[in-house]
N, C-alpha and C positions, 0 to 999 in steps of 0.2 A: 159350239162344236167345232167350227172352222178354226177359231183361234187356238183351241186346244191342240188340234191336229197340226197346225202350223208351228206352234211352239215345240211340240213333240218331234216333228220332223227336223227343225233346226237344231234342237238339242242333240239328236242322234248324229246328224251330219257334223256338227262341231266336235263331238267326241271322236268320231272316226278320223277327222282331220288331225286332231290332237294326237291320236295314237300313232298316226303315220308320220308325224313330223319328227325330224331328227333332233337329238338333244342339242342344247346350245353349244357345247364344246365341239361338236362335230361340224357345226356351221362355220366356226371361226378357224380357218385353216392357216391364216397368216400369209405373209408375203415373203416366201423363201427366196425367190430370185432377187428381190430387192435387197435382202440382207446379205446375200452372197456378193452382190455388186458393191455394196457398202464396204464389206470386209476386204474385197480385192482392191478397191480404190484406196482404202486406208493403208493397206500393206504397201501399195505402190508409192503413196506419198511418203511413208516412213523410209522406204528405200531411197527415194530421190533426195529427201532432206538429209539422210544419213550420208549419202554419197557426196553431197555438196558441203555439209558442215562437219563431216567426220574428221578430216585433217585439222581443221581449225580447233575443234574441241579437243583433239588429242594433244595439240600444242599447248592449249591452256591448261589441260590436266598435267602435262609433263612439267610445265613451269611451276605449277602449284606444288607438285611433289618435290621438285628440286629446291624450292624455297623452304619447305618444311624440313627436308633432310639436311639442309645446310646448317641448321642450328645444332 
C-alpha cells in the first residue's frame, strides 16, 4: 500500500512540475548584449581598416583602371 501511494504521489507531482515548466524555446533567450557588442566591434574594425587602407586601395584601383583604359 505504501509503495502505491508513494508512486502515485510522485507521479502527480512530476506531472504538475511538467505542466508549470516553460517550453524549451522560452528558456533559450540568447545573448543579445553579446551580439550587439560583436556587431559594434566589427563595424569599428571595418571603419578603422577602411580609413587606413582606403587611400592605398583607391590608388591600386585607379592604376588598374588606367591600365585597362590605355589599350
